[in-house]
C-alpha positions as CSV (number, residue, x, y, z in Angstrom):
1,X,173.3,-38.3,-9.5
2,X,175.6,-37.6,-6.6
3,X,176.2,-34.1,-7.8
4,X,172.5,-33.4,-8.0
5,X,171.9,-34.7,-4.5
6,X,174.7,-32.6,-3.0
7,X,173.4,-29.5,-4.8
8,X,169.9,-30.1,-3.4
9,X,171.2,-30.5,0.2
10,X,173.5,-27.6,0.0
11,X,170.6,-25.4,-1.2
12,X,168.3,-26.6,1.6
13,X,170.9,-25.8,4.3
14,X,171.5,-22.3,2.9
15,X,167.7,-21.4,2.7
16,X,166.6,-18.9,5.5
17,X,163.0,-18.2,4.5
18,X,161.5,-20.1,7.4
19,X,163.3,-17.9,9.9
20,X,161.3,-14.9,8.7
21,X,158.1,-16.6,9.6
22,X,159.4,-17.6,13.0
23,X,160.4,-13.9,13.6
24,X,157.1,-12.7,12.5
25,X,155.3,-15.1,14.9
26,X,157.5,-13.9,17.7
27,X,156.9,-10.2,17.0
28,X,153.1,-10.4,16.6
29,X,152.4,-10.0,20.3
30,X,154.5,-6.8,20.4
31,X,152.7,-5.3,17.4
32,X,149.3,-6.2,18.9
33,X,150.4,-4.8,22.3
34,X,151.6,-1.5,20.9
35,X,148.7,-1.1,18.6
36,X,146.1,-2.1,21.2
37,X,147.8,0.2,23.8
38,X,147.5,3.1,21.4
39,X,143.8,2.5,20.8
40,X,143.0,1.9,24.4
41,X,144.9,4.9,25.6
42,X,143.2,7.1,22.9
43,X,139.8,5.9,24.1
44,X,140.8,6.5,27.7
45,X,142.0,10.0,26.9
46,X,138.7,10.8,25.1
47,X,136.8,9.6,28.2
48,X,139.0,11.7,30.4
49,X,138.3,14.9,28.4
50,X,134.6,14.2,28.8
51,X,135.0,13.6,32.5
52,X,137.1,16.8,33.1
53,X,134.7,18.9,31.1
54,X,131.7,17.7,33.1
55,X,133.7,18.2,36.3
56,X,134.5,21.8,35.4
57,X,130.8,22.4,34.7
58,X,129.8,20.7,37.9
59,X,132.3,22.8,39.9
60,X,131.0,26.1,38.4
61,X,127.4,25.1,39.2
62,X,128.5,24.2,42.8
63,X,130.2,27.6,43.1
64,X,127.0,29.3,41.9
65,X,124.9,27.4,44.5
66,X,127.3,27.9,47.5
67,X,125.5,31.0,48.8
68,X,122.5,28.8,49.5
69,X,124.6,26.3,51.3
70,X,126.6,23.2,50.6
71,X,123.6,21.0,50.1
72,X,122.3,23.2,47.3
73,X,125.8,23.5,45.8
74,X,126.2,19.7,45.7
75,X,122.7,19.3,44.2
76,X,123.5,21.8,41.4
77,X,126.8,20.1,40.8
78,X,125.3,16.7,40.5
79,X,122.8,18.0,37.9
80,X,125.7,18.9,35.6
81,X,127.9,15.9,36.4
82,X,128.5,12.7,34.4
83,X,126.7,10.6,36.9
84,X,124.0,8.5,35.2
85,X,120.8,10.5,34.6
86,X,122.3,13.9,34.7
87,X,123.1,16.5,32.0
88,X,126.6,15.3,31.2
89,X,126.1,11.6,31.6
90,X,128.2,10.6,28.5
91,X,127.5,7.0,27.4
92,X,131.2,6.2,27.5
93,X,131.3,7.1,31.2
94,X,128.4,5.0,32.3
95,X,127.5,1.3,32.2
96,X,127.3,-0.7,30.0
97,X,130.2,1.2,28.3
98,X,132.1,1.7,31.5
99,X,132.8,-0.7,34.4
100,X,131.7,1.4,37.3
101,X,129.9,4.5,35.9
102,X,130.9,8.1,37.0
103,X,131.3,8.7,40.8
104,X,131.0,12.2,42.3
105,X,132.4,13.6,45.5
106,X,132.6,17.1,47.0
107,X,134.8,19.1,49.4
108,X,133.3,22.5,50.3
109,X,135.8,24.7,52.2
110,X,137.0,28.3,52.7
111,X,139.7,30.2,50.8
112,X,141.3,33.4,51.9
113,X,144.0,34.0,49.2
114,X,141.9,34.3,46.1
115,X,141.3,38.0,45.2
116,X,137.7,39.1,44.9
117,X,136.2,36.2,46.8
118,X,134.0,37.2,49.8
119,X,135.3,35.7,53.1
120,X,133.4,32.9,54.9
121,X,131.2,34.1,57.7
122,X,127.6,35.1,58.4
123,X,125.3,33.5,55.8
124,X,128.3,32.2,53.8
125,X,129.5,29.0,55.4
126,X,131.8,28.1,52.5
127,X,133.2,30.2,49.6
128,X,134.9,27.4,47.6
129,X,134.2,23.8,46.6
130,X,136.3,21.1,45.1
131,X,134.5,18.6,42.9
132,X,136.0,15.2,42.0
133,X,134.7,12.6,39.6
134,X,136.1,9.2,38.8
135,X,135.2,6.4,36.4
136,X,136.6,3.0,35.4
137,X,136.5,2.4,31.7
138,X,137.4,-1.0,30.0
139,X,140.3,-1.8,27.7
140,X,139.5,-3.5,24.4
141,X,142.6,-4.5,22.5
142,X,145.4,-5.0,25.0
143,X,143.3,-7.5,26.9
144,X,143.4,-9.6,23.7
145,X,147.0,-10.5,24.6
146,X,145.7,-12.9,27.2
147,X,144.9,-15.2,24.3
148,X,148.5,-15.8,23.8
149,X,149.2,-16.0,27.6
150,X,150.2,-12.4,28.2
151,X,148.5,-10.7,31.2
152,X,147.1,-7.2,30.5
153,X,144.9,-4.5,32.2
154,X,141.2,-5.1,32.0
155,X,140.3,-1.5,32.8
156,X,141.7,2.0,33.4
157,X,140.5,4.3,36.3
158,X,140.2,8.0,35.4
159,X,140.0,10.8,37.9
160,X,139.2,14.5,37.3
161,X,139.1,17.4,39.7
162,X,138.0,21.1,39.6
163,X,137.7,23.8,42.2
164,X,135.4,26.8,42.0
165,X,135.0,29.9,44.2
166,X,131.7,31.4,44.9
167,X,132.3,34.7,43.0
168,X,135.1,36.5,41.4
169,X,134.6,35.4,37.8
170,X,134.9,38.1,35.2
171,X,131.5,39.5,34.2
172,X,129.9,42.4,32.4
173,X,128.4,45.3,34.4
174,X,124.7,45.4,35.1
175,X,122.1,48.3,34.8
176,X,119.4,47.3,37.3
177,X,115.9,48.7,37.6
178,X,114.2,47.6,40.9
179,X,110.5,48.1,40.9
180,X,108.9,48.4,44.3
181,X,105.2,47.8,45.1
182,X,104.2,50.8,47.3
183,X,100.5,50.0,47.4
184,X,98.6,50.0,50.7
185,X,99.1,46.3,51.3
186,X,102.8,47.0,51.9
187,X,102.0,49.0,55.0
188,X,100.9,45.9,56.9
189,X,103.2,44.3,59.4
190,X,105.4,41.6,58.1
191,X,105.0,39.5,61.3
192,X,108.6,38.6,61.7
193,X,108.9,36.1,58.9
194,X,111.4,38.3,57.0
195,X,112.1,41.1,59.5
196,X,110.4,43.3,62.0
197,X,108.4,46.2,60.8
198,X,106.2,46.8,57.8
199,X,106.5,44.8,54.5
200,X,107.8,48.0,52.9
201,X,110.6,48.3,55.5
202,X,111.5,44.6,54.9
203,X,111.6,45.1,51.1
204,X,113.9,48.2,51.6
205,X,116.2,46.1,53.9
206,X,116.5,43.6,51.1
207,X,117.5,46.3,48.7
208,X,120.2,47.4,51.2
209,X,121.6,43.9,51.1
210,X,121.6,43.9,47.3
211,X,123.5,47.2,47.1
212,X,126.1,45.9,49.6
213,X,126.9,43.1,47.2
214,X,126.8,44.8,43.8
215,X,130.0,46.4,42.5
216,X,129.7,50.2,42.3
217,X,133.0,50.6,40.4
218,X,135.5,48.3,38.8
219,X,136.2,45.2,40.8
220,X,138.9,45.6,43.4
221,X,139.1,49.4,43.4
222,X,139.6,50.7,46.9
223,X,138.0,54.1,46.1
224,X,135.3,54.6,43.5
225,X,136.0,58.4,43.4
226,X,133.7,61.3,43.4
227,X,130.2,61.0,42.1
228,X,128.5,63.2,39.5
229,X,124.7,62.9,39.4
230,X,125.0,59.7,41.4
231,X,127.5,58.0,39.1
232,X,131.1,57.4,40.2
233,X,134.2,57.2,38.1
234,X,134.5,53.9,36.4
235,X,130.9,53.1,37.2
236,X,130.2,49.4,37.1
237,X,126.8,48.1,38.5
238,X,124.3,51.0,38.3
239,X,120.9,50.8,40.1
240,X,117.7,52.7,39.7
241,X,114.4,52.5,41.7
242,X,110.9,52.6,40.2
243,X,107.6,52.4,42.1
244,X,103.9,51.9,41.5
245,X,101.4,53.5,41.9
246,X,102.7,56.4,40.0
247,X,103.7,59.6,41.9
248,X,103.2,63.2,41.4
249,X,106.2,64.7,39.5
250,X,108.8,66.2,41.8
251,X,107.6,64.7,45.0
252,X,110.1,61.8,44.8
253,X,113.0,64.1,45.5
254,X,111.3,65.8,48.4
255,X,109.6,62.8,49.9
256,X,111.5,59.6,49.1
257,X,115.1,60.5,49.7
258,X,115.4,64.1,51.0
259,X,115.6,63.5,54.7
260,X,113.5,63.3,56.8
261,X,111.5,61.2,54.4
262,X,107.8,61.8,53.8
263,X,104.9,60.2,52.0
264,X,104.7,61.1,48.3
265,X,101.4,61.9,46.5
266,X,100.0,59.1,44.5
267,X,98.4,60.0,41.1
268,X,96.3,58.5,38.4
269,X,98.3,56.3,36.0
270,X,99.9,58.4,33.2
271,X,100.4,55.6,30.6
272,X,97.5,56.5,28.3
273,X,99.0,60.0,27.8
274,X,102.2,58.8,26.3
275,X,101.7,55.3,24.8
276,X,100.7,54.9,21.2
277,X,99.8,51.8,19.2
278,X,103.4,51.0,18.3
279,X,104.8,47.6,19.4
280,X,105.7,47.5,23.1
281,X,109.3,46.8,22.0
282,X,109.5,50.1,20.1
283,X,111.4,52.9,21.9
284,X,109.4,55.9,23.1
285,X,110.3,59.4,22.1
286,X,112.5,61.2,24.6
287,X,109.6,63.5,25.5
288,X,107.2,60.7,26.2
289,X,109.8,58.7,28.1
290,X,110.6,61.6,30.3
291,X,107.0,62.0,31.1
292,X,106.6,58.4,32.3
293,X,110.0,58.4,34.1
294,X,109.1,61.5,36.1
295,X,106.1,59.7,37.5
296,X,107.4,56.1,38.0
297,X,111.1,56.6,38.8
298,X,112.3,57.4,42.3
299,X,116.1,57.5,41.7
300,X,117.9,57.4,38.4
301,X,120.7,55.0,37.6
302,X,123.3,55.5,40.4
303,X,126.6,53.8,41.5
304,X,127.5,55.9,44.5
305,X,125.8,53.4,46.9
306,X,129.2,52.4,48.2
307,X,132.4,54.3,48.3
308,X,134.5,51.4,47.1
309,X,134.1,47.9,45.7
310,X,135.7,46.5,48.9
311,X,133.4,48.2,51.4
312,X,131.7,45.5,53.5
313,X,129.5,45.3,56.6
314,X,129.0,46.5,59.2
315,X,128.7,49.9,57.4
316,X,128.8,49.1,53.7
317,X,126.5,51.8,52.3
318,X,127.3,55.4,51.5
319,X,124.8,57.5,53.6
320,X,125.2,60.6,51.4
321,X,123.9,58.7,48.3
322,X,120.3,59.5,47.3
323,X,119.6,55.9,46.4
324,X,120.8,54.7,49.8
325,X,118.6,57.3,51.5
326,X,115.7,56.0,49.5
327,X,116.0,52.5,51.1
328,X,116.4,53.8,54.7
329,X,120.2,54.3,54.9
330,X,122.2,51.6,56.7
331,X,119.4,50.4,58.9
332,X,119.7,46.7,58.0
333,X,123.0,46.5,59.8
334,X,121.7,48.6,62.7
335,X,123.6,51.7,61.5
336,X,122.5,55.3,61.2
337,X,119.9,56.4,58.7
338,X,120.5,60.2,58.8
339,X,116.7,60.5,59.7
340,X,115.8,58.8,56.4
341,X,112.9,56.3,56.5
342,X,113.2,55.5,52.8
343,X,110.3,55.0,50.4
344,X,106.9,54.9,51.9
345,X,103.8,52.9,50.9
346,X,100.8,55.1,50.5
347,X,98.4,52.9,48.6
348,X,96.1,54.9,46.3
349,X,95.7,53.6,42.8
350,X,96.3,49.9,43.4
351,X,98.4,47.2,41.8
352,X,98.8,48.1,38.2
353,X,102.4,47.2,37.5
354,X,102.4,47.0,33.7
355,X,103.2,50.7,33.5
356,X,106.2,50.4,35.8
357,X,107.6,47.4,33.9
358,X,107.1,49.2,30.6
359,X,108.7,52.4,31.9
360,X,111.6,50.7,33.5
361,X,112.4,48.8,30.3
362,X,112.1,51.9,28.1
363,X,114.5,53.7,30.5
364,X,117.0,50.9,30.5
365,X,116.9,50.8,26.7
366,X,117.5,54.6,26.5
367,X,120.4,54.4,28.8
368,X,122.1,51.2,27.6
369,X,125.8,51.0,28.0
370,X,128.1,48.9,25.8
371,X,128.7,45.4,27.1
372,X,126.2,45.8,29.9
373,X,123.3,43.7,31.0
374,X,119.9,45.3,31.5
375,X,118.1,43.8,34.6
376,X,114.6,44.4,36.0
377,X,113.8,43.1,39.5
378,X,110.1,43.3,40.2
379,X,108.9,43.2,43.8
380,X,105.2,42.7,44.3
381,X,102.3,40.6,45.6
382,X,101.2,40.1,42.0
383,X,97.5,40.6,42.6
384,X,96.0,43.1,40.3
385,X,92.5,41.8,40.7
386,X,89.7,44.3,40.6
387,X,86.0,44.5,39.9
388,X,84.1,46.5,37.3
389,X,86.7,48.7,35.7
390,X,89.4,47.1,37.7
391,X,91.3,48.4,40.7
392,X,92.6,51.4,38.8
393,X,90.4,54.4,39.6
394,X,91.5,56.5,36.7
395,X,94.1,57.0,34.0
396,X,95.3,60.6,33.5
397,X,94.7,62.0,30.1
398,X,94.7,60.2,26.8
399,X,92.3,57.6,25.5
400,X,91.9,54.5,27.7
401,X,91.6,51.1,25.9
402,X,88.3,49.7,27.1
403,X,87.7,47.1,24.4
404,X,88.7,43.4,24.3
405,X,91.4,42.2,24.4
406,X,92.3,45.1,26.7
407,X,95.8,45.7,25.5
408,X,98.1,48.0,27.4
409,X,97.1,50.5,28.7
410,X,93.7,49.4,30.1
411,X,92.0,49.3,33.4
412,X,91.0,45.7,32.7
413,X,93.0,42.5,32.3
414,X,95.8,44.1,34.3
415,X,97.7,40.9,34.9
416,X,97.7,40.0,31.2
417,X,99.1,43.5,30.5
418,X,101.9,43.0,33.0
419,X,102.9,39.7,31.2
420,X,102.7,41.5,27.8
421,X,105.0,44.4,28.9
422,X,107.4,41.9,30.5
423,X,107.5,39.9,27.3
424,X,108.4,43.1,25.4
425,X,111.2,43.8,27.8
426,X,112.6,40.3,27.5
427,X,112.4,40.7,23.7
428,X,114.5,43.8,24.1
429,X,117.2,41.7,25.9
430,X,116.3,42.7,29.4
431,X,116.5,40.0,32.0
432,X,113.7,40.0,34.6
433,X,113.8,38.6,38.2
434,X,110.5,38.5,40.1
435,X,110.2,38.4,43.9
436,X,106.7,37.7,45.2
437,X,106.0,39.1,48.6
438,X,102.8,38.0,50.4
439,X,101.4,36.4,47.3
440,X,97.8,35.3,47.9
441,X,96.0,32.4,46.3
442,X,93.9,33.3,43.4
443,X,94.0,36.9,42.3
444,X,94.1,38.3,38.8
445,X,90.4,37.5,38.1
446,X,89.4,40.8,36.5
447,X,87.6,41.1,33.2
448,X,89.5,40.0,30.2
449,X,92.2,37.9,32.0
450,X,93.2,34.6,30.4
451,X,91.5,31.6,31.9
452,X,93.2,30.3,35.1
453,X,95.3,33.5,35.5
454,X,96.4,33.9,39.1
455,X,98.9,36.1,40.9
456,X,101.3,33.1,41.0
457,X,101.0,32.3,37.3
458,X,101.4,36.0,36.4
459,X,104.6,36.5,38.4
460,X,106.1,33.4,37.0
461,X,105.2,34.4,33.5
462,X,106.8,37.9,34.0
463,X,110.1,36.4,35.1
464,X,112.7,35.3,32.5
465,X,112.7,31.6,31.8
466,X,114.6,29.5,34.3
467,X,117.6,28.1,32.3
468,X,119.7,26.8,35.2
469,X,119.4,30.3,36.8
470,X,116.2,30.8,38.9
471,X,114.4,34.0,38.2
472,X,111.1,33.6,40.1
473,X,111.1,33.7,43.9
474,X,108.5,34.2,46.7
475,X,108.9,34.9,50.4
476,X,107.8,32.6,53.2
477,X,104.5,34.5,53.8
478,X,103.3,33.8,50.3
479,X,101.0,31.1,49.1
480,X,103.3,28.4,47.6
481,X,103.6,29.0,43.9
482,X,104.6,26.4,41.4
483,X,108.0,27.0,39.9
484,X,109.2,29.4,42.7
485,X,112.8,28.9,43.9
486,X,113.5,28.1,47.5
487,X,116.2,30.1,49.2
488,X,117.8,29.2,52.5
489,X,119.9,31.9,54.3
490,X,120.9,32.1,58.0
491,X,118.7,29.1,58.8
492,X,115.6,30.8,57.4
493,X,113.7,29.8,54.3
494,X,112.6,32.4,51.6
495,X,113.4,35.6,53.5
496,X,113.4,38.8,51.4
497,X,117.0,39.4,52.4
498,X,118.0,35.9,51.4
499,X,116.3,36.2,48.0
500,X,117.9,39.6,47.2
501,X,121.3,38.2,48.2
502,X,120.9,35.2,46.0
503,X,119.9,37.2,43.0
504,X,123.1,39.2,43.2
505,X,125.1,35.9,43.6
506,X,123.5,34.6,40.4
507,X,124.5,37.7,38.6
508,X,128.0,37.4,39.9
509,X,129.7,34.5,38.1
510,X,131.8,31.9,40.0
511,X,135.2,30.9,38.5
512,X,137.5,28.0,38.5
513,X,140.8,28.3,40.5
514,X,143.8,26.0,41.1
515,X,142.8,22.9,43.0
516,X,145.4,23.8,45.6
517,X,143.9,27.3,46.3
518,X,143.7,28.0,50.0
């Protein structure tokens, strides 16, 4: 009996199994803390990645909008931010999943050390912008330690920052066809809303601005080299001019850019001679294309408009270039013109712009370069309204389509035809910008037009769809058109010079730089 009792006591004293439970109880908070910290840090990191991605997107959008001023840049950035209601408003970054929701702030400023970025001055108040976003997200697991008396963080504050410059991002070169309206309405005085002089002179001034901002040769080159047939060595952005009404073959060279400039001879529209019943997207034969080009084109694709990519105002343009002569030389900056007045409006056959759009697209297709964007910029009042047979007096040769639905080419339903030829160009991959100048209310009421067709609706339909990059503009003298983009430059709204400048800025991509860039 005694022996059994001692044996039992000895065994009880030697047993350590209870200590393991005690140790486990003591280590549970540590396990929960480490595990909870891992989960909460992982969640915070995922939120940070979303916040940084949206901040980068917002900064790039801000850089794209800077040419129109800080207010526009900040509005564009907000649209792509994580702030509630915007494109990147991730659920995890906004209430109720987050404590505070995403907060956005901006710092527009000027940089001078980033290569390829235009300096501040003139219409460009800022050339860089820093975007900061912050959000406070909750913790989930480590806060559970409070149950056992351990204080822990209730939330984690995240900050993300990105800086973008206005231009300088790598981009592909552009082949640009600018179509000018040279009908009689363009001879009227602008009235000072855009510039002094005729509407045609104001439109040519806008083209001068555009050529001063495109890149004639590879970015950063100090000398583009000699030009052959208007094209420099390492040609980058190439520009061609087209016009309507059509002109007599050969007169462009002697009237539009051989100085002193004169007034070319307008002719009946040539489209019915060359066009067949093939789809509008199908390429023309070289013979038929040459026929149309000789009557609609003023200057072929050229890149000698500046002698270097770094040439800037006050004398940015190369006065020996035919394409510069065609827009009146360096007159926008008050420089010499070498007696060149540039393209002249002579009226004649009226506003039938379907043929010019069709020809410009066919020409760009035939001259496509690898890794190059084809661009059409149409400049017109958009009103092709006529009576009876339309405002086209005649088509030269061929058989004119006079039956409904008045497909191209026809003297009726001229606005519908412009939309159709533009749709074919867009289907071929050509991007179309439209600038309405002096657009009137109504218009486009000829026989065969779709119900409700107006000059405004036609111009908007011709332009490429607006997917964060505006493609439809109108100047301040136009009747307000739904969907047109507002441009502010030098304190003036919707000037032709401001619109042309913004189009180039949209074609030049902004880029992200180090947040400390100065």
